[in-house]
C-alpha positions in Angstrom: -70.5 -34.8 -12.1 -70.1 -32.0 -14.6 -69.3 -29.2 -12.1 -66.6 -31.3 -10.5 -65.1 -32.1 -13.9 -65.0 -28.4 -14.9 -63.6 -27.1 -11.6 -60.9 -29.8 -11.2 -59.7 -30.1 -14.7 -56.0 -29.8 -15.4 -54.7 -26.7 -17.0 -51.4 -26.8 -19.1 -48.6 -24.6 -17.9 -48.3 -23.0 -21.3 -51.9 -21.7 -20.9 -51.2 -20.0 -17.6 -49.0 -17.0 -16.9 -46.7 -18.9 -14.5 -45.9 -15.7 -12.7 -46.4 -17.0 -9.2 -44.4 -20.2 -9.9 -41.5 -18.4 -11.5 -41.4 -15.8 -8.8 -41.4 -18.5 -6.1 -38.5 -20.4 -7.7 -36.5 -17.2 -8.1 -37.3 -16.2 -4.5 -36.1 -19.6 -3.2 -32.9 -19.5 -5.2 -32.2 -16.0 -4.1 -32.8 -16.7 -0.4 -30.4 -19.7 -0.6 -27.8 -17.5 -2.3 -28.1 -14.9 0.5 -27.9 -17.5 3.2 -24.8 -19.2 1.6 -23.1 -15.8 1.3 -23.7 -15.0 4.9 -22.2 -18.3 5.9 -19.1 -17.7 3.8 -18.6 -14.3 5.4 -19.4 -15.7 8.9 -22.0 -13.0 9.6 -24.3 -13.1 12.6 -27.8 -14.6 12.4 -29.3 -11.1 12.7 -27.5 -10.0 9.6 -28.8 -13.0 7.6 -32.4 -12.4 8.6 -32.2 -8.7 7.7 -30.6 -9.5 4.3 -33.3 -12.1 3.5 -36.0 -9.6 4.4 -34.4 -7.0 2.1 -34.2 -9.5 -0.7 -37.9 -10.4 -0.4 -38.9 -6.7 -0.4 -36.7 -6.0 -3.4 -38.0 -8.9 -5.4 -41.6 -7.9 -4.8 -40.8 -4.3 -6.0 -42.0 -3.6 -9.5 -38.6 -2.1 -10.4 -36.9 -5.5 -10.2 -39.5 -7.6 -12.0 -38.1 -7.1 -15.5 -34.4 -6.9 -14.8 -31.9 -9.3 -16.3 -31.0 -12.6 -14.6 -27.5 -11.3 -13.9 -28.8 -8.4 -12.0 -31.2 -10.6 -10.0 -28.3 -12.8 -9.0 -26.4 -9.7 -7.8 -29.4 -8.5 -5.9 -28.8 -10.9 -3.0 -25.2 -9.8 -2.7 -26.4 -6.1 -2.6 -28.7 -7.0 0.2 -25.9 -8.6 2.2 -23.6 -5.6 1.5 -26.3 -3.2 2.5 -26.9 -5.0 5.8 -23.2 -5.0 6.7 -22.9 -1.3 6.0 -25.9 -0.5 8.2 -24.4 -2.5 11.1 -21.0 -0.9 10.6 -19.5 -4.3 9.6 -16.3 -3.7 7.7 -17.0 -5.2 4.3 -15.9 -3.8 1.0 -17.7 -4.0 -2.4 -14.6 -5.6 -3.8 -14.9 -8.6 -1.4 -18.6 -9.2 -2.4 -17.8 -8.9 -6.1 -14.9 -11.4 -5.8 -17.2 -13.9 -4.1 -19.9 -13.4 -6.8 -17.5 -13.1 -9.7 -19.3 -9.9 -10.6 -18.1 -6.6 -12.2 -17.9 -3.8 -9.7 -19.6 -1.3 -12.1 -22.6 -3.5 -12.5 -22.8 -4.3 -8.8 -22.6 -0.6 -7.9 -25.5 0.1 -10.2 -27.7 -2.5 -8.7 -26.7 -1.4 -5.2 -27.6 2.2 -5.8 -31.0 1.3 -7.4 -31.7 -1.0 -4.5 -30.9 1.7 -2.0 -33.1 4.2 -3.9 -36.1 2.0 -4.5 -36.3 0.7 -0.9 -35.5 4.1 0.6 -32.7 2.9 2.8 -29.9 4.9 4.3 -26.3 3.6 4.3 -23.8 5.1 6.8 -20.2 5.8 5.8 -17.7 2.9 6.1 -15.5 3.1 9.1 -11.9 3.0 7.9 -10.5 2.0 11.3 -12.8 -1.1 11.4 -11.8 -1.9 7.8 -8.1 -1.8 8.8 -8.6 -4.2 11.7 -10.6 -6.6 9.5 -8.2 -6.5 6.6 -5.2 -7.2 8.9 -7.0 -10.1 10.5 -6.5 -12.1 7.3 -2.7 -11.7 7.4 -0.5 -14.7 8.2 2.3 -12.7 9.7 1.3 -13.0 13.3 2.2 -16.7 13.9 5.3 -18.6 13.2 5.1 -20.9 10.1 7.6 -22.9 8.1 7.3 -20.6 5.0 7.6 -17.4 7.0 11.1 -16.3 8.2 11.3 -15.6 11.9 12.2 -11.8 11.5 9.1 -11.3 9.4 6.7 -12.4 12.2 5.1 -9.4 14.0 2.8 -8.8 16.9 -0.7 -8.1 15.7 -1.5 -5.3 18.1 1.6 -3.3 17.2 1.0 -3.7 13.5 -2.6 -2.7 13.8 -1.8 0.4 15.9 1.0 1.6 13.5 -1.2 0.9 10.4 -4.0 3.0 11.9 -1.7 5.9 12.3 -0.4 5.5 8.8 -4.0 5.4 7.4 -4.8 8.6 9.4 -1.8 10.3 7.9 -3.0 9.2 4.4 -6.5 10.5 5.1 -5.1 13.9 6.2 -3.0 14.2 3.0 -5.8 13.5 0.5 -4.6 10.0 -0.3 -7.9 8.2 0.8 -10.5 10.6 -0.7 -12.1 9.1 -3.8 -9.9 6.0 -3.7 -10.5 2.3 -3.0 -9.5 1.8 0.7 -7.9 -1.7 0.3 -4.8 -0.5 -1.7 -4.3 2.3 0.8 -4.5 0.0 3.8 -2.2 -2.5 2.1 0.5 0.1 1.4 0.1 1.5 5.0 0.4 -2.0 6.5 3.6 -2.7 4.4 5.3 0.5 5.6 4.2 -0.1 9.2 5.5 -3.7 9.1 8.8 -2.5 7.7 9.2 0.3 10.3 8.8 -2.0 13.3 11.9 -4.0 12.4 13.6 -2.1 9.5 17.0 -3.9 9.7 15.6 -7.2 8.6 12.6 -6.1 6.6 13.9 -3.3 4.3 15.0 -5.7 1.5 11.5 -7.2 1.4 9.3 -5.9 -1.5 5.6 -5.2 -1.5 4.9 -8.2 -3.7 6.7 -10.6 -1.4 5.0 -9.0 1.6 1.6 -9.7 0.2 2.6 -13.2 -0.8 3.8 -14.0 2.7 0.7 -12.6 4.2 -1.5 -14.5 1.7 -3.4 -11.5 0.6 -3.9 -10.2 -2.9 -1.8 -7.3 -4.2 -4.1 -4.7 -5.6 -2.6 -2.9 -8.6 -3.1 0.6 -7.2 -1.2 -0.4 -4.0 2.2 0.5 -5.6 1.0 4.0 -6.5 -0.4 4.5 -2.9 3.0 3.3 -1.6 4.8 5.9 -3.7 2.5 8.7 -2.6 2.9 7.8 1.1 6.7 7.8 0.7 6.7 11.2 -0.9 4.6 12.6 2.1 7.0 10.9 4.6 10.1 12.4 2.8 8.6 15.9 3.0 7.9 15.4 6.7 11.4 14.0 7.3 13.0 17.1 5.8 11.6 19.1 8.6 13.0 17.1 11.5 16.2 18.7 12.9 18.0 15.5 13.8 17.5 14.1 10.2 19.0 17.0 8.3 22.5 15.6 8.6 21.6 12.2 7.1 20.9 11.0 3.6 17.2 10.3 3.8 15.7 8.5 0.9 12.7 6.3 0.2 14.5 3.3 1.8 15.9 5.0 5.0 12.9 7.1 5.7 11.1 3.9 6.8 13.4 3.7 9.9 12.0 7.1 11.2 8.3 6.5 10.7 7.7 6.3 14.4 9.1 9.8 15.0 7.3 11.2 12.0 3.9 9.8 13.2 4.6 11.1 16.7 5.0 14.7 15.4 2.6 14.3 12.5 0.6 17.5 12.9 3.6 19.8 13.4 5.5 18.3 10.5 2.6 18.6 8.1 2.1 22.3 9.0 5.8 23.0 8.4 6.2 20.9 5.3 3.2 22.3 3.4 1.8 25.7 2.9 -1.6 26.7 4.3 -4.6 26.9 2.0 -4.5 30.6 1.5 -0.8 31.0 1.8 1.4 31.7 -1.2 5.1 31.0 -1.4 7.1 34.0 -2.7 9.4 33.2 -5.7 12.6 34.1 -3.8 11.8 32.2 -0.7 14.0 29.3 -1.7 16.9 31.5 -2.6 17.4 32.7 1.0 20.2 30.2 1.6 22.3 31.4 -1.3 21.7 35.2 -0.9 24.2 37.0 1.4 21.7 39.8 2.1 19.0 37.7 3.6 20.2 36.0 6.8 18.8 32.6 7.6 16.3 31.2 5.2 14.4 29.6 8.0 13.5 32.9 9.5 12.5 34.9 6.4 10.1 32.3 4.9 6.4 33.2 5.5 5.5 29.7 6.7 7.6 30.0 9.9 4.9 31.9 11.8 2.5 28.9 12.1 0.8 28.6 15.5 2.0 25.7 17.6 5.5 25.6 16.0 8.0 25.0 18.7 11.7 24.1 18.9 11.2 20.8 17.1 12.9 21.0 13.7 13.9 24.7 14.2 17.1 26.1 15.8 18.2 29.6 16.6 20.9 31.3 14.5 23.2 31.3 17.5 23.4 27.5 17.5 24.9 27.4 14.0 23.4 24.1 13.1 24.6 22.5 9.8 22.8 23.6 6.7 20.9 26.5 8.4 23.5 29.2 8.9 23.7 32.2 6.6 26.5 32.3 4.0 26.9 36.0 4.7 27.9 35.4 8.4 31.3 34.5 9.7 30.6 30.8 10.2 33.3 28.1 10.2 34.3 26.7 6.8 33.4 23.2 8.0 29.8 24.3 8.4 29.6 26.1 5.1 31.0 23.2 3.2 29.3 20.5 5.1 26.8 18.0 3.8 23.6 19.6 2.5 20.6 19.2 4.6 17.7 16.9 3.7 15.4 20.0 3.2 17.8 21.7 0.8 18.0 18.6 -1.5 14.5 19.2 -3.0 11.9 17.9 -0.6 11.4 21.2 1.3 13.0 23.7 -1.1 9.6 24.9 -2.2 6.7 24.6 0.2 3.7 23.7 -1.9 0.1 23.6 -0.7 -1.3 20.3 0.5 -3.5 19.3 -2.5 -5.0 16.1 -3.7 -2.9 14.0 -6.0 -5.4 14.5 -8.9 -4.5 18.2 -8.8 -0.7 17.7 -8.4 -0.5 15.0 -11.2 -3.5 15.6 -13.6 -4.1 13.2 -16.4 -2.8 14.1 -19.8 -5.4 15.7 -22.0 -6.0 14.4 -25.5 -4.2 16.3 -28.2 -6.4 18.4 -30.4 -5.8 18.9 -34.1 -3.6 21.9 -34.8 -5.4 24.9 -36.1 -4.7 26.1 -39.6 -2.9 29.4 -40.3 -6.2 31.1 -41.3 -8.0 29.9 -38.1 -5.1 30.9 -35.7 -4.6 34.3 -37.2 -5.7 37.2 -35.0 -7.9 39.6 -36.8 -8.9 41.9 -33.9 -12.6 41.1 -34.3 -12.7 38.3 -31.6 -15.3 38.8 -28.9 -13.9 39.8 -25.5 -15.8 38.8 -22.4 -16.3 41.0 -19.4 -14.2 38.7 -17.2 -11.2 39.2 -19.6 -11.6 42.9 -19.5 -11.7 43.0 -15.7 -8.7 40.7 -15.5 -6.3 42.4 -18.0 -7.4 46.1 -17.9 -7.6 46.6 -14.2 -4.6 46.7 -12.0 -4.4 46.0 -8.2 -5.0 49.7 -7.3 -8.0 49.9 -9.6 -9.5 46.8 -8.1 -9.2 48.2 -4.6 -10.7 51.5 -5.7 -13.6 49.7 -7.3 -14.2 47.6 -4.2 -14.3 50.8 -2.1 -16.7 52.4 -4.5 -19.0 49.4 -4.4 -18.9 49.4 -0.6 -19.9 53.1 -0.5 -22.8 52.4 -2.9 
């Protein structure tokens, strides 16, 4: 009949919108991509269900309807990464990007937009769990044909020592604002060397990563250099290391002692936040009028500082006696201490590396003679007037006057 013909007539796909069909195919491909990613990462079934539900919610959100195909493909990885972060599963953004062959900048943008549009909260990543997960992929815990016997190490010992090294890096501003994997790799390398230094000191970082079958991140060499600088400053404060030549190679042998007294050595090797080092503090060892340099420096009165790394003047330890006293010539001409060779001569504040080694600024064009000439008509701000025209006494008097008012 005519009504049946009208109702059941075929409609060409080009005449319809095709929105539901296209969305269904995209949703099916995305769900399969999320499930495959969870299987590769060996995640629990609960994680897979949560990630799939997040992907379905995201794909139904109007903000993700008109995005590019590349961003839609990354959306499944962002849902998996979001689920792992919510369950405190140690997974980094670099791992997901390497599996998806995606750029980290693009992945981070999609992840932030997903978190914003769905209104989800993401807890901070646990660095301790990340260390354990990253070390689980190392091949240095079992004997193999391509791994020398002295290079095989116990897993629990390496994990415990690496956790202590990462805590030291966190306390010295080496983790803040950095990717965690290079820091963990450098800390694991130093920890592995310190457990058996006699046989492992000649091994380089590149060979270590090759034996462990892990990738060598490019920033790992810089993180290794920064860690060694911190260890050298701490080693210069240990009393029983002042008679030895401690350098970047030999300091690895004493990492166990340095980590055991970590808090004390950090307090003694670096200034406090509001403490300033006087300009003549490092000249106390060469001045005959100042006694022992270790007693006149302002950083010696730190609470909790005991006899570790500090001796009394009556003991006449090498490198600590005053040249003005009647000390034996052998002690005066002895080997210079590790602290006097440059690592503890000037106690600097404990600052982030970005402040200690700032990036070079771009050179600006030189001003002409007419522009650089001082005419006396330049404007002077109030801050410049207060800085240059007021001395310390005037500043104190001004503060008292403001307090009275």
